[in-house]
C-alpha positions as CSV (number, residue, x, y, z in Angstrom):
1,X,96.5,117.8,56.5
2,X,95.5,117.3,60.2
3,X,98.0,116.8,62.8
4,X,97.9,113.3,64.7
5,X,95.7,113.6,67.9
6,X,98.7,113.4,70.5
7,X,102.3,114.3,69.9
8,X,105.5,113.8,71.7
9,X,108.5,115.7,71.7
10,X,112.1,115.6,73.4
11,X,113.1,118.4,75.4
12,X,117.0,118.2,75.8
13,X,119.3,120.1,78.2
14,X,121.9,122.2,76.8
15,X,125.4,123.1,78.2
16,X,127.7,126.0,77.3
17,X,131.1,125.1,76.1
18,X,132.3,128.5,76.3
19,X,130.5,131.5,77.9
20,X,131.8,135.0,77.9
21,X,130.0,138.3,79.3
22,X,131.2,141.1,76.8
23,X,129.4,143.8,78.0
24,X,126.3,145.6,79.4
25,X,124.0,146.9,77.1
26,X,121.8,150.2,77.3
27,X,118.5,147.8,77.7
28,X,120.0,146.3,80.8
29,X,120.9,143.0,79.5
30,X,124.7,141.6,79.0
31,X,126.2,141.1,75.7
32,X,127.3,137.6,75.7
33,X,129.6,135.2,73.4
34,X,128.6,131.6,73.9
35,X,129.1,128.2,72.5
36,X,125.6,126.3,72.8
37,X,125.6,122.4,72.7
38,X,122.4,120.1,73.1
39,X,123.1,117.0,74.9
40,X,121.2,113.7,74.7
41,X,119.4,113.8,78.2
42,X,116.3,115.7,79.2
43,X,112.4,116.0,79.4
44,X,109.6,114.8,77.4
45,X,106.5,117.0,76.5
46,X,103.5,115.5,74.8
47,X,100.3,117.4,73.8
48,X,97.1,116.7,72.3
49,X,94.0,118.8,71.5
50,X,91.8,119.8,74.2
51,X,89.2,122.0,75.0
52,X,91.2,124.4,77.3
53,X,95.0,125.1,77.7
54,X,96.2,122.7,80.5
55,X,99.5,121.3,81.6
56,X,99.9,118.0,84.0
57,X,103.5,116.9,85.3
58,X,104.7,120.8,85.8
59,X,103.8,120.7,89.4
60,X,106.2,122.4,91.8
61,X,108.6,123.5,88.5
62,X,107.1,127.0,89.2
63,X,105.2,128.7,91.9
64,X,102.3,128.6,90.2
65,X,101.7,126.1,87.1
66,X,100.0,128.6,85.1
67,X,103.3,130.9,85.1
68,X,105.2,127.9,83.5
69,X,106.8,128.9,80.1
70,X,105.0,125.7,78.4
71,X,101.7,127.7,79.1
72,X,103.0,131.3,78.3
73,X,104.3,129.7,74.9
74,X,101.0,128.5,73.7
75,X,99.1,131.3,74.9
76,X,101.4,133.5,73.0
77,X,101.3,131.6,69.8
78,X,97.4,131.6,70.2
79,X,97.5,135.6,70.6
80,X,99.6,136.1,67.4
81,X,97.3,133.8,65.1
82,X,94.3,134.0,66.8
83,X,92.8,134.7,63.2
84,X,93.8,131.2,62.0
85,X,93.2,129.4,65.3
86,X,89.7,128.5,66.6
87,X,88.6,130.6,70.0
88,X,88.0,127.3,71.8
89,X,91.0,125.6,70.6
90,X,93.1,124.2,73.7
91,X,95.9,121.7,74.2
92,X,96.4,119.2,76.8
93,X,100.2,119.3,78.2
94,X,101.7,116.7,79.9
95,X,105.5,117.4,80.8
96,X,107.6,114.3,82.0
97,X,110.3,116.4,84.0
98,X,113.8,115.0,84.4
99,X,115.8,118.3,84.6
100,X,116.2,120.3,87.4
101,X,115.3,124.0,87.7
102,X,117.5,126.4,88.0
103,X,120.5,124.5,87.0
104,X,121.9,126.2,84.0
105,X,120.7,123.4,81.7
106,X,118.2,125.4,79.8
107,X,115.2,123.1,81.2
108,X,112.4,125.2,81.1
109,X,113.6,126.9,77.6
110,X,113.9,123.7,76.1
111,X,110.0,122.9,77.6
112,X,108.7,125.9,76.0
113,X,110.6,125.5,72.6
114,X,108.8,122.2,72.4
115,X,105.3,123.8,73.3
116,X,105.6,126.1,70.5
117,X,106.4,123.3,68.2
118,X,103.8,121.1,69.3
119,X,101.2,124.0,69.6
120,X,102.1,125.0,65.8
121,X,101.6,121.3,64.6
122,X,98.2,120.7,66.8
123,X,96.7,123.9,65.5
124,X,97.7,123.3,61.8
125,X,99.8,126.5,61.8
126,X,103.0,124.7,60.9
127,X,104.9,127.8,61.3
128,X,108.3,128.1,60.0
129,X,111.4,127.8,62.3
130,X,112.1,131.4,61.9
131,X,108.6,132.3,63.0
132,X,109.0,130.2,66.2
133,X,112.6,131.3,66.9
134,X,111.2,135.0,67.0
135,X,108.3,134.1,69.4
136,X,110.5,132.0,71.4
137,X,113.2,135.2,71.8
138,X,110.2,137.1,73.3
139,X,109.9,134.4,75.9
140,X,113.2,133.9,77.0
141,X,117.1,134.3,75.9
142,X,118.2,130.4,75.8
143,X,114.9,129.5,73.9
144,X,115.8,130.2,70.0
145,X,118.6,127.8,70.5
146,X,116.3,125.2,71.4
147,X,114.7,125.6,68.1
148,X,117.4,126.2,65.9
149,X,118.0,123.6,63.3
150,X,121.3,122.5,65.0
151,X,122.6,121.2,68.3
152,X,125.9,123.1,68.3
153,X,125.5,127.1,67.8
154,X,127.4,130.0,68.4
155,X,125.1,132.4,70.5
156,X,125.8,136.5,70.7
157,X,123.4,139.3,71.8
158,X,121.2,137.7,74.9
159,X,122.1,134.5,73.4
160,X,119.1,134.6,71.1
161,X,121.2,135.7,68.0
162,X,122.2,132.1,66.5
163,X,124.8,130.7,64.0
164,X,125.6,127.3,63.5
165,X,128.8,125.9,64.9
166,X,131.0,123.1,63.9
167,X,129.9,119.8,65.5
168,X,132.4,119.4,68.6
169,X,134.6,116.3,69.2
170,X,132.0,113.5,70.7
171,X,132.8,113.4,74.7
172,X,130.9,111.4,76.8
173,X,129.6,113.9,79.1
174,X,128.7,113.9,82.8
175,X,126.5,116.7,84.3
176,X,126.1,117.0,87.7
177,X,123.7,119.4,89.9
178,X,124.3,120.0,93.6
179,X,121.4,120.8,95.9
180,X,121.4,124.3,95.5
181,X,119.9,126.9,93.1
182,X,121.8,129.9,91.5
183,X,119.7,133.1,90.9
184,X,120.8,134.2,87.5
185,X,120.6,138.1,88.8
186,X,123.0,137.0,91.4
187,X,125.2,135.6,89.5
188,X,125.5,138.8,87.1
189,X,125.9,141.3,89.9
190,X,128.8,138.9,91.5
191,X,130.7,138.3,88.1
192,X,130.6,142.1,87.7
193,X,131.9,142.1,91.2
194,X,134.6,139.5,90.4
195,X,135.7,141.7,87.2
196,X,136.0,144.8,89.4
197,X,137.8,143.5,92.0
198,X,139.6,140.5,90.4
199,X,140.3,141.4,86.4
200,X,140.3,145.4,86.7
201,X,137.1,145.9,85.5
202,X,137.7,145.0,82.0
203,X,135.3,142.8,79.8
204,X,136.5,139.6,78.1
205,X,137.4,140.4,74.3
206,X,138.2,136.5,73.7
207,X,135.1,135.7,71.5
208,X,136.2,136.4,68.3
209,X,139.6,134.5,68.8
210,X,137.8,131.5,70.3
211,X,135.5,131.3,67.1
212,X,138.1,131.4,64.8
213,X,140.0,128.7,66.9
214,X,137.2,126.6,67.5
215,X,136.1,126.5,63.6
216,X,139.8,124.9,63.2
217,X,140.2,122.8,65.9
218,X,136.6,121.7,67.2
219,X,137.7,117.9,66.2
220,X,140.6,117.7,68.8
221,X,139.9,116.8,72.3
222,X,143.0,118.8,73.6
223,X,141.6,121.9,72.6
224,X,138.8,121.6,75.1
225,X,140.7,122.0,78.1
226,X,141.0,126.0,77.5
227,X,137.1,126.4,77.8
228,X,135.8,129.4,79.6
229,X,132.8,130.4,81.7
230,X,132.9,133.9,83.0
231,X,130.4,132.8,85.7
232,X,132.6,129.9,87.0
233,X,135.1,131.7,89.3
234,X,132.4,134.1,91.4
235,X,129.5,131.2,91.4
236,X,132.0,128.3,93.2
237,X,133.0,131.1,95.5
238,X,129.5,131.9,96.5
239,X,128.6,128.3,96.5
240,X,130.9,125.6,98.3
241,X,128.5,122.6,97.2
242,X,129.2,123.6,93.3
243,X,133.1,123.6,93.9
244,X,132.8,120.3,95.7
245,X,131.2,118.5,92.8
246,X,133.6,120.4,90.4
247,X,136.5,118.9,92.3
248,X,134.9,115.7,92.5
249,X,134.7,115.3,88.8
250,X,138.0,116.6,88.6
251,X,139.3,113.8,90.5
252,X,138.5,111.7,87.3
253,X,140.6,113.7,85.1
254,X,138.4,114.6,82.5
255,X,139.3,116.8,79.2
256,X,137.3,119.4,81.1
257,X,135.2,120.4,84.1
258,X,133.0,123.3,83.9
259,X,130.2,125.0,84.9
260,X,127.0,125.4,82.9
261,X,125.5,128.8,82.4
262,X,125.5,130.7,85.6
263,X,125.2,127.3,87.5
264,X,124.3,125.4,89.6
265,X,124.9,122.6,87.2
266,X,128.8,121.3,86.6
267,X,129.7,119.1,83.5
268,X,132.8,117.1,82.8
269,X,133.9,115.7,79.2
270,X,135.5,112.5,79.2
271,X,137.1,110.6,76.1
272,X,136.1,107.1,78.0
273,X,132.5,106.5,78.3
274,X,133.6,103.9,81.5
275,X,135.4,107.0,83.3
276,X,132.5,109.0,82.8
277,X,130.0,106.4,84.4
278,X,132.5,106.1,87.1
279,X,132.6,110.0,87.8
280,X,128.7,110.3,87.8
281,X,128.3,107.2,90.3
282,X,131.0,109.0,92.4
283,X,129.0,112.3,92.5
284,X,125.8,111.2,92.3
285,X,124.8,110.7,96.3
286,X,125.6,114.4,96.5
287,X,123.5,115.7,93.6
288,X,120.0,116.3,93.2
289,X,120.6,115.3,89.6
290,X,123.5,113.4,87.8
291,X,123.6,111.4,84.5
292,X,126.0,110.2,81.9
293,X,125.1,111.4,78.3
294,X,126.5,112.4,74.9
295,X,126.6,115.6,72.7
296,X,123.2,115.5,70.4
297,X,124.3,115.5,66.8
298,X,120.9,116.5,65.9
299,X,117.9,118.4,66.6
300,X,114.5,117.3,67.7
301,X,112.4,116.5,64.6
């Protein structure tokens, strides 16, 4: 069956409802335990058959648009399945970019996941999800989550080993990104230094207990007051503007305010939508991105 000429997919953001650095691996990466959650805010990516691989709307996302993960994803797919794709087959992508870069929201990873889905369909490969996830893991640790069939997932390894998780309480969510960028290698170094100087050097070992408790209490809003992100303390110490946004959101008494990923975004969980919108309005002037949204209950088709 021939694919339609133009396809469009949403590229949702993610937040990390829990993030524990569990250790350092022999390959230099860190072992993580995290709870990924997609939200109903993000970018949009369209694609249509073309005579080359081109991307519009990605200007400024990377220094060189050719380095964008969208094009890298399409090139990887074409290389792996060159026997099934005509040599002159291309795609023209158009990205409507809303999510800020360097923000801990997985925007680039979500865009790349959508690119894999679109390319698989438009080149009539129609690959199973497991194959797309394996390709995504080669491009980035967060990409498999955006290809998974669930909007809520436990992530282990670098974050690429996924298991479905129970749906969380249906909070209203404020996401706020101050005008700064957090370099991920810097965040890992600072988290290591913080662990040595403040925590005595031990890696966290609460992930198994968290998973067990979350499975029982995911529907109780008060449970979320105990969420954890091991990057939060060192990143906020290094970025006063992130701390200021965190404190401004806290003033509206959410159930929880927390860093997402390694930053720079902060999110707050509210039971009442009007409280969430008031908080968004208050912090927006000091942010490069601020939105009131909700937790996703399904993945993009």
